[in-house]
C-alpha positions in Angstrom: -21.0 13.3 -14.8 -21.4 13.8 -11.1 -21.5 17.0 -9.0 -20.9 17.4 -5.2 -22.7 20.5 -4.0 -22.0 21.9 -0.5 -21.6 18.4 1.0 -21.1 18.0 4.7 -21.1 15.3 7.3 -20.9 15.6 11.1 -19.9 12.8 13.6 -20.7 13.1 17.3 -21.3 16.9 16.9 -18.0 17.5 15.1 -17.8 18.2 11.4 -15.7 15.6 9.4 -16.0 17.9 6.4 -18.4 20.5 5.1 -19.2 22.7 2.2 -17.5 20.4 -0.3 -17.9 21.5 -3.9 -16.3 19.5 -6.7 -17.2 17.4 -9.7 -16.2 14.0 -11.2 -15.8 13.9 -14.9 -16.0 10.9 -17.3 -12.9 8.7 -17.4 -11.2 10.6 -14.5 -8.8 8.6 -12.3 -9.1 10.2 -8.8 -7.1 9.2 -5.7 -8.8 10.3 -2.4 -6.2 10.9 0.3 -6.0 12.3 3.8 -5.0 11.4 7.3 -6.6 8.6 9.1 -10.1 9.7 10.4 -10.6 12.6 8.0 -13.6 10.9 6.4 -12.3 9.3 3.2 -14.5 6.2 3.5 -17.5 8.3 4.7 -17.2 10.5 1.6 -17.0 7.4 -0.7 -20.2 6.0 0.9 -22.0 9.4 0.5 -21.1 9.5 -3.2 -22.4 5.9 -3.6 -25.6 6.9 -1.8 -25.1 4.5 1.1 -24.6 7.3 3.8 -26.8 10.4 3.9 -25.4 13.9 4.0 -26.0 16.4 6.8 -25.7 19.2 4.4 -25.5 19.5 0.6 -26.2 17.0 -2.1 -24.7 14.6 -4.7 -26.2 15.1 -8.2 -25.4 12.6 -10.9 -26.3 12.2 -14.6 -29.5 10.2 -15.3 -27.5 7.4 -16.9 -24.9 7.2 -14.2 -24.2 3.7 -12.6 -22.2 3.2 -9.4 -20.1 0.4 -8.3 -18.8 0.5 -4.7 -16.3 -1.8 -3.0 -16.0 -1.3 0.8 -12.9 -2.4 2.7 -14.6 -5.6 4.0 -17.9 -7.1 5.0 -19.1 -8.6 1.8 -19.9 -12.4 1.7 -21.4 -14.5 -1.1 -23.0 -17.9 -0.6 -25.3 -20.4 -2.4 -23.4 -20.5 -5.7 -20.1 -21.5 -7.2 -17.5 -18.8 -7.8 -18.1 -18.8 -11.5 -21.9 -18.7 -11.1 -21.6 -15.8 -8.6 -19.6 -13.6 -11.0 -21.8 -14.5 -14.0 -24.7 -13.2 -12.0 -23.7 -9.7 -13.1 -24.6 -10.7 -16.7 -28.3 -11.5 -15.8 -29.6 -9.7 -18.9 -27.2 -11.5 -21.2 -28.1 -14.8 -19.6 -31.8 -14.1 -19.9 -31.2 -13.4 -23.6 -29.2 -16.6 -24.0 -32.1 -18.6 -22.4 -34.6 -17.0 -24.7 -32.4 -17.6 -27.8 -32.3 -21.3 -26.8 -36.1 -21.5 -26.4 -36.7 -19.7 -29.8 -34.2 -22.0 -31.5 -36.2 -25.1 -30.3 -39.5 -23.5 -31.3 -38.3 -22.5 -34.7 -36.9 -25.9 -35.4 -40.4 -27.5 -34.8 -42.3 -24.9 -36.9 -43.1 -24.7 -40.6 -40.7 -22.2 -42.2 -43.4 -20.0 -43.4 -46.4 -18.1 -42.1 -46.8 -14.9 -39.9 -46.0 -16.7 -36.6 -42.7 -18.0 -38.0 -41.8 -14.6 -39.3 -42.6 -13.0 -35.9 -40.4 -15.4 -34.0 -37.6 -15.1 -36.6 -37.7 -11.3 -36.2 -37.5 -11.6 -32.4 -34.7 -14.2 -32.7 -32.7 -11.9 -35.0 -33.2 -8.9 -32.7 -32.2 -10.6 -29.5 -29.3 -12.5 -31.1 -27.9 -9.2 -32.3 -28.4 -7.7 -28.8 -26.7 -10.7 -27.3 -23.7 -10.3 -29.6 -23.4 -6.6 -28.9 -23.4 -7.3 -25.1 -20.5 -9.7 -25.6 -22.7 -12.7 -24.7 -20.5 -15.2 -26.5 -17.5 -14.4 -24.3 -18.9 -13.7 -20.8 -17.4 -16.9 -19.3 -14.0 -16.2 -20.8 -14.2 -12.6 -19.4 -15.3 -13.9 -16.0 -12.5 -16.5 -15.9 -9.9 -13.9 -17.0 -10.8 -11.5 -14.2 -11.1 -14.2 -11.6 -7.7 -15.7 -12.4 -6.2 -12.2 -12.6 -7.3 -11.7 -9.0 -5.7 -15.0 -7.9 -8.4 -17.6 -8.3 -7.3 -20.9 -10.0 -9.3 -22.8 -12.6 -10.1 -25.4 -10.0 -11.6 -22.6 -7.7 -14.2 -21.6 -10.3 -16.3 -24.7 -9.6 -16.0 -24.5 -5.8 -18.8 -23.1 -3.5 -18.4 -19.5 -2.4 -18.8 -20.6 1.3 -15.4 -22.3 1.1 -13.5 -19.0 0.8 -12.4 -16.7 3.6 -13.2 -13.0 4.0 -10.2 -11.9 1.9 -11.1 -14.1 -1.0 -14.8 -13.0 -0.7 -13.6 -9.4 -1.2 -11.6 -10.5 -4.3 -14.9 -12.1 -5.6 -16.8 -8.8 -4.9 -14.1 -6.9 -6.8 -14.3 -9.3 -9.7 -18.1 -8.7 -10.0 -17.6 -4.9 -10.0 -14.9 -5.0 -12.7 -17.1 -7.2 -14.9 -20.2 -5.0 -14.3 -18.2 -1.9 -15.5 -20.2 0.8 -13.8 -19.7 4.5 -15.1 -18.3 5.4 -11.7 -16.1 2.8 -9.9 -15.6 3.5 -6.1 -12.9 1.4 -4.6 -12.0 1.7 -0.9 -8.6 0.0 -0.3 -9.0 -2.5 -3.2 -5.5 -3.9 -2.7 -6.0 -4.8 1.0 -6.8 -8.4 0.3 -4.6 -8.9 -2.8 -1.2 -10.5 -3.1 1.5 -8.8 -5.2 0.7 -10.6 -8.5 -3.1 -9.8 -8.2 -2.3 -6.2 -7.2 -0.1 -5.8 -10.3 -2.8 -7.3 -12.4 -5.4 -4.9 -11.0 -3.1 -2.0 -11.6 -2.8 -2.9 -15.3 -6.6 -3.5 -15.6 -7.5 -0.1 -14.1 -5.2 1.6 -16.6 -7.5 0.6 -19.4 -10.8 0.8 -17.5 -13.2 2.8 -19.8 -15.0 4.9 -17.1 -14.3 7.1 -14.1 -12.6 5.7 -10.9 -12.4 7.1 -7.4 -10.2 5.1 -5.1 -8.7 5.2 -1.6 -5.4 3.3 -1.2 -2.5 3.3 1.2 -0.2 1.9 -1.5 1.6 4.9 -3.0 3.0 2.9 -5.9 -0.5 1.8 -6.8 -1.7 5.4 -6.6 1.1 6.6 -8.8 0.3 4.1 -11.4 -3.5 4.5 -11.5 -4.6 8.1 -10.7 -4.1 11.4 -12.5 -5.9 13.6 -10.0 -5.7 13.7 -6.2 -8.4 15.0 -3.8 -7.0 15.6 -0.3 -9.4 15.9 2.6 -7.7 18.3 5.1 -9.1 20.8 7.6 -12.7 19.6 6.9 -12.4 20.6 3.2 -11.0 19.2 -0.1 -8.0 20.3 -2.0 -7.4 19.4 -5.6 -4.2 18.5 -7.4 -3.8 17.4 -11.0 -1.1 14.9 -10.3 -0.4 11.3 -9.2 0.6 10.7 -5.6 4.3 11.5 -5.8 3.6 14.7 -7.8 0.9 15.6 -5.3 3.4 15.5 -2.4 5.6 17.9 -4.2 2.8 20.2 -5.2 1.3 20.1 -1.7 4.6 21.2 -0.2 4.9 24.0 -2.7 1.3 25.1 -1.9 2.0 25.0 1.8 5.2 27.2 1.4 3.1 29.8 -0.5 0.4 29.6 2.1 2.9 30.1 4.9 4.4 33.1 3.1 0.9 34.6 2.6 0.0 33.9 6.2 3.2 35.6 7.4 2.6 38.7 5.2 -1.0 38.9 6.4 0.1 38.7 10.1 2.5 41.6 9.4 -0.3 43.6 7.8 -2.6 42.9 10.8 0.1 44.0 13.2 0.7 47.2 11.2 -3.0 48.1 11.2 -3.3 47.4 14.9 -0.2 49.5 15.6 -1.7 52.4 13.6 -5.0 52.1 15.4 -3.3 52.0 18.8 -1.2 55.0 18.0 -3.9 57.3 16.5 -7.0 56.0 18.3 -7.5 59.2 20.3 -6.4 61.7 17.7 -9.4 63.4 16.2 -7.8 64.1 12.8 -7.0 60.4 12.4 -10.2 58.9 13.7 -11.8 58.3 10.3 -8.7 56.6 9.0 -8.5 54.4 12.2 -12.1 53.3 11.8 -11.6 52.6 8.1 -8.6 50.4 8.7 -10.3 48.6 11.6 -13.2 47.8 9.3 -10.7 46.5 6.7 -9.4 44.3 9.4 -12.8 42.9 10.2 -13.5 42.2 6.6 -10.2 40.5 6.1 -10.4 36.7 5.5 -7.8 35.2 7.7 -5.4 32.7 6.1 -5.2 29.5 8.1 -2.0 27.4 7.9 -2.6 23.7 8.8 -0.6 22.4 11.7 2.6 20.7 10.6 2.9 17.0 11.4 5.8 16.5 13.8 8.5 14.4 12.3 8.6 11.0 14.0 11.7 8.9 14.2 11.4 5.5 16.0 14.2 3.2 17.1 13.3 -0.3 17.9 15.3 -2.2 20.6 17.8 -4.7 19.3 19.1 -7.9 20.8 22.8 -8.9 21.3 25.1 -9.2 18.3 24.9 -12.4 16.3 27.3 -14.4 14.2 27.4 -14.2 10.5 24.8 -17.0 10.0 21.5 -16.1 11.6 19.3 -19.1 10.4 20.5 -22.1 8.4 18.1 -24.5 6.6 19.6 -27.7 5.4 17.7 -30.2 3.2 14.4 -29.0 4.6 11.2 -30.7 3.7 7.9 -29.4 5.1 4.2 -29.1 4.3 0.7 -29.8 5.5 -1.3 -33.1 5.7 1.3 -35.1 3.7 1.4 -32.5 0.9 5.0 -31.0 0.7 5.4 -27.3 0.2 9.2 -27.4 0.3 11.5 -30.3 -0.6 15.3 -30.4 -0.1 15.5 -26.6 0.7 18.9 -25.2 1.5 19.1 -21.6 2.6 21.4 -19.5 4.9 20.1 -16.1 6.2 23.0 -13.9 7.0 23.5 -11.1 9.5 22.2 -7.7 8.5 20.2 -8.9 5.4 16.7 -7.5 4.7 15.1 -10.2 2.6 11.7 -9.9 0.8 9.9 -13.2 0.1 8.0 -13.0 -3.2 6.1 -15.5 -5.3 2.5 -16.3 -6.4 -0.3 -16.8 -4.0 0.0 -20.3 -2.4 3.6 -20.7 -3.3 4.6 -21.0 0.3 5.8 -17.5 1.5 3.9 -17.8 4.9 5.0 -21.4 5.2 8.7 -20.5 4.8 8.2 -17.8 7.5 6.8 -20.4 9.9 9.8 -22.7 9.1 12.3 -19.8 9.8 10.4 -19.0 13.0 10.4 -22.6 14.1 6.6 -22.7 14.1 6.2 -25.6 11.6 7.6 -29.1 12.2 10.0 -30.4 9.5 9.5 -33.8 7.9 13.1 -33.8 6.8 16.2 -31.6 7.2 17.3 -29.3 10.0 16.8 -25.7 11.1 19.8 -24.2 12.9 19.8 -20.9 14.8 23.0 -18.9 14.9 24.9 -17.6 17.9 22.8 -15.3 20.2 19.9 -15.1 17.7 16.6 -13.9 19.2 13.7 -14.2 16.7 10.5 -12.1 16.7 7.8 -13.4 14.4 4.8 -11.5 13.3 1.8 -12.9 11.3 -1.8 -12.0 10.9 -3.1 -14.7 13.2 -1.3 -14.2 16.5 -4.2 -13.3 18.8 -2.7 -15.5 21.5 -0.1 -12.7 22.1 -2.9 -10.4 23.5 -4.8 -10.6 26.8 -8.4 -9.7 26.2 -8.7 -8.2 29.7 -6.1 -5.5 29.0 -6.4 -2.2 27.2 -4.3 -1.2 24.2 -2.2 1.0 26.4 -1.6 -1.7 29.0 -0.5 -4.2 26.3 2.1 -1.9 24.9 3.2 -0.4 28.2 4.0 -3.9 29.6 6.7 -4.5 26.9 8.0 -1.0 26.2 11.6 -0.3 27.2 12.3 2.8 29.4 13.8 4.9 26.6 10.7 4.6 24.5 8.3 5.7 27.3 8.3 9.4 26.4 7.3 8.4 22.8 4.8 5.8 23.7 1.7 7.7 22.7 3.4 8.9 19.5 4.3 5.3 18.8 0.7 4.1 19.3 -0.4 7.0 17.0 1.9 5.6 14.3 0.0 2.3 14.5 -3.3 4.3 14.3 -4.2 4.2 18.0 -4.8 7.8 19.0 -6.9 9.7 21.5 -9.4 7.5 23.4 -8.5 4.5 21.2 -5.5 3.7 23.5 -8.0 2.9 26.3 -9.9 0.4 24.2 -10.1 -3.1 25.7 -8.4 -5.7 23.5 -11.6 -7.7 23.5 -13.5 -5.1 21.3 -10.7 -4.5 18.8 -11.3 -5.4 15.1 -9.0 -7.9 13.3 -7.0 -5.1 11.7 -6.6 -3.3 15.1 -5.4 -6.5 16.8 -2.8 -7.1 14.0 -1.5 -3.6 14.4 -1.3 -4.0 18.2 0.6 -7.3 17.9 3.1 -5.8 15.5 3.6 -2.8 17.8 4.3 -5.1 20.7 6.7 -7.3 18.8 8.7 -4.4 17.5 9.2 -3.2 21.1 10.6 -6.5 22.2 14.4 -6.8 21.9 15.3 -9.1 19.0 18.0 -9.3 16.4 16.0 -11.2 13.8 12.6 -10.0 12.7 10.3 -12.2 10.6 7.4 -10.0 9.4 4.5 -11.6 7.4 2.6 -8.7 5.8 3.4 -6.0 8.4 2.0 -3.2 6.2 -1.6 -4.5 6.2 -4.0 -2.1 7.9 -1.4 0.7 8.0 -1.9 4.1 6.3 0.9 5.7 4.1 2.4 7.8 6.9 2.5 4.8 9.3 4.2 2.7 6.6 6.8 5.4 6.0 7.6 5.6 9.7 7.8 1.8 10.0 10.0 1.6 7.0 12.4 4.3 8.3 12.7 2.5 11.6 13.3 -0.8 9.9 15.9 0.7 7.6 17.8 2.0 10.7 17.4 -1.4 12.4 20.8 -3.1 12.6 19.5 -6.6 12.9 18.3 -9.1 10.3 14.8 -8.9 8.6 12.8 -11.3 6.5 9.4 -10.0 5.4 6.5 -10.5 3.1 4.7 -7.4 1.8 2.4 -6.6 -1.1 3.3 -2.9 -1.0 5.7 -2.1 -3.9 7.0 1.1 -2.3 7.8 -0.8 1.0 9.4 -3.7 -0.9 11.7 -1.4 -3.0 12.6 0.8 0.0 13.4 -1.9 2.5 14.7 -5.0 0.7 18.4 -5.6 0.1 17.7 -9.1 -1.2 14.8 -11.1 -2.7 13.9 -14.7 -2.1 11.6 -16.1 -4.9 9.4 -18.9 -3.6 8.0 -21.5 -6.0 8.3 -25.1 -7.2 8.9 -26.2 -3.6 12.1 -24.3 -3.3 13.5 -20.7 -2.9 15.9 -18.8 -5.3 17.8 -15.8 -3.9 18.4 -12.6 -5.8 20.6 -9.6 -4.6 19.1 -6.1 -4.7 15.6 -4.7 -4.0 12.4 -5.7 -5.7 12.9 -3.4 -8.7 16.3 -4.9 -9.4 14.8 -8.4 -9.0 12.3 -7.6 -11.7 15.0 -6.4 -14.0 17.1 -9.5 -13.5 14.1 -11.7 -14.0 13.3 -9.9 -17.3 16.9 -10.4 -18.5 16.8 -14.1 -17.6 13.5 -14.6 -19.4 14.8 -12.8 -22.5 17.9 -15.1 -22.5 15.6 -18.1 -22.2 13.5 -16.9 -25.1 10.3 -16.2 -23.1 8.3 -13.4 -24.6 7.9 -10.4 -22.2 4.2 -10.6 -22.3 4.2 -14.2 -21.3 6.9 -14.0 -18.6 4.7 -13.4 -15.6 1.4 -14.4 -17.2 -0.2 -17.1 -15.0 -3.6 -15.6 -16.0 -5.2 -14.6 -19.3 -5.2 -11.0 -20.5 -8.0 -8.8 -19.2 -8.7 -7.5 -22.7 -11.8 -8.4 -24.7 -12.0 -11.7 -26.5 -13.4 -10.4 -29.7 -11.0 -9.3 -32.4 -7.9 -9.6 -30.2 -5.0 -7.3 -31.2 -1.5 -8.6 -31.1 0.2 -7.6 -27.8 2.7 -4.8 -28.2 6.2 -5.3 -26.9 6.1 -4.4 -23.3 8.5 -1.8 -22.2 9.7 -2.2 -18.6 7.9 0.2 -16.3 10.3 2.2 -14.2 9.3 2.8 -10.6 8.6 6.6 -10.5 9.8 6.7 -6.8 13.1 4.9 -7.5 15.2 8.0 -8.2 14.1 9.7 -4.9 14.8 6.5 -3.0 18.3 6.3 -4.3 18.8 10.0 -3.5 17.6 9.3 0.1 20.0 6.4 0.4 22.9 8.5 -0.8 22.0 11.3 1.7 21.8 8.8 4.6 25.1 7.3 3.5 26.8 10.7 3.3 25.6 11.4 6.9 27.2 8.1 8.0 30.4 8.8 6.1 30.6 12.2 7.8 30.1 10.7 11.3 32.8 8.1 10.6 35.3 10.6 9.2 34.9 12.8 12.2 35.4 10.0 14.7 38.4 8.7 12.7 40.0 12.2 12.8 39.5 12.2 16.6 41.2 8.8 16.9 44.1 9.9 14.7 44.8 12.8 17.1 44.6 10.4 20.0 47.0 8.0 18.2 49.4 10.9 17.7 49.6 11.4 21.5 52.5 9.8 23.3 50.4 9.4 26.4 48.2 6.8 24.7 51.1 4.4 24.2 51.7 4.3 27.9 48.3 2.6 28.5 48.5 -0.6 26.5 44.9 -1.6 26.9 43.6 1.8 25.8 46.0 1.9 22.8 44.8 -1.6 21.7 41.0 -0.6 22.0 41.7 2.7 20.2 43.4 0.9 17.3 40.6 -1.7 17.1 38.0 1.0 17.0 40.0 2.9 14.4 40.5 -0.1 12.1 36.9 -1.1 12.4 35.6 2.4 11.6 38.1 2.6 8.6 36.9 -0.7 7.2 33.2 0.4 7.5 34.1 3.8 5.9 35.7 2.0 3.0 32.6 -0.1 2.6 30.4 3.1 2.8 32.5 4.8 0.1 32.1 1.8 -2.2 28.3 1.9 -1.7 28.3 5.7 -2.2 30.1 5.3 -5.6 27.7 2.5 -6.7 24.6 4.4 -5.7 25.8 7.6 -7.5 26.4 5.5 -10.7 22.9 4.0 -10.3 21.4 7.5 -9.8 23.1 8.8 -13.0 21.8 5.8 -15.0 18.3 6.3 -13.7 18.3 10.0 -14.5 19.3 9.2 -18.1 16.2 7.1 -18.4 13.8 9.9 -17.3 
């Protein structure tokens, strides 16, 4: 369908990539991955014909149609939302208009004669064409896609100018999906979507009838939608017939083989050089020496890509808090006299990692502002626990940055001493590397400012983090580093995220927002979905209606009965449980070692002569033993969970 031949692109004299050769076949689902700055978005634009190549060419079939969605920058105006998406059906609407005109003309004509026959023939032809193009259902299709992406029925009649940049990108995505090009190019399509819209898009793309190439930093989304991965690395592309998780395993296997081949080649090179050095001046061996040196010159050297250094960050924590961190009692709050919450009671406890979930507009960000004390209550109270220090992150906190400072100055001013040796590494995790750390804040984009604010907040000592969409604008590696740091964080976390992998990996509890209240669930997001499904079955709600706030994305003609939906198991879940077991076993080993040391101390008579030392030793021993018992219970539960998951594979 489309061939890439020797494609290359240079930037400021340096090659992003070159000599790329690959093809995209019909109905392929391709995920384009690579480190930040390797040229993923540039390659997408070159395929779409927006950016020119410095070498090579892109050759497509004559009938090929493209649809490209950039990360941002699209803005529609002058029409209502529904009118804007219906503009993709211009041909159908022209046919509809002509059909109407012909019907009026035929009604006023005598039903005989050559002119009548001519118009009837035209009417029959375009009516058939109109029907084949789905003309009778275009509004239903448009409404289905728009509501799937989060627009309400009331939004369809509103003017495009009333919607922000994120909603404008949803509108652009809706138009692309309805146009159904042969090749759909999506650059970070989930960036502006909430969880419900993201899940809807995932299901829609599974049944998309043509080829898709997408860039995404949501690994769960990649796992669910792609079957082939193209990785840009070392200025070339590497292919994997796999989803993202399988790609990671295959990549590591390939690198191990490459390292082994590189090591063997280096040994062969050393052997040839040693032979040449030994017999260089021996006449009887001169021909052999020259032959082997020529072999060495012709040898294609194996390059091993530099390994990414493992990064482990530890964020500063505030003083220890009491059991209750934040308590809301009878809270009522909202905007302009419209309540978002009424009579809300909620207690956030020490050490919890709570994910806020719910449909767009339900009040997730509003609850974060209430917890942070940023929104005035109309009724009820908000009470902070003992020693609680709150750090609150949202996407609109530019007031925390000074425009006259550089990125480095902003972070350096709040970084504790122990983090200083890692400061450049930390900035790299938030995608500020090289000269980018010297950028003035005044020239940063919206995404860069959000990353900088998040970095600063996480460096400030706090024991309660309130994070509203912290994963926006981060790549996969940065998300993983952030999640690892937050998993090790001993304080309390409440967060909103539309990244399924991040949700599953971090949350120990879920708070469902809706109907002006909040309902708590224990466990991560995957466990929350399971509990919801069980509750809905008990209440007699069909599985295909349980979460359906929008119509199906299928065609309207000849609808087939929906099959019983089998719950989709998170393909990353088993590995997550294994990782949690491994971390738990490390903690258990540390505790057992320390308890053994304390037991030896308690067996010494000298300890009993120092009453204060004896008391502190016993307190430490008892505290560690209680924690060890709790760890062992968690270890048993996780192993049972792992066994159950493995049986479902």
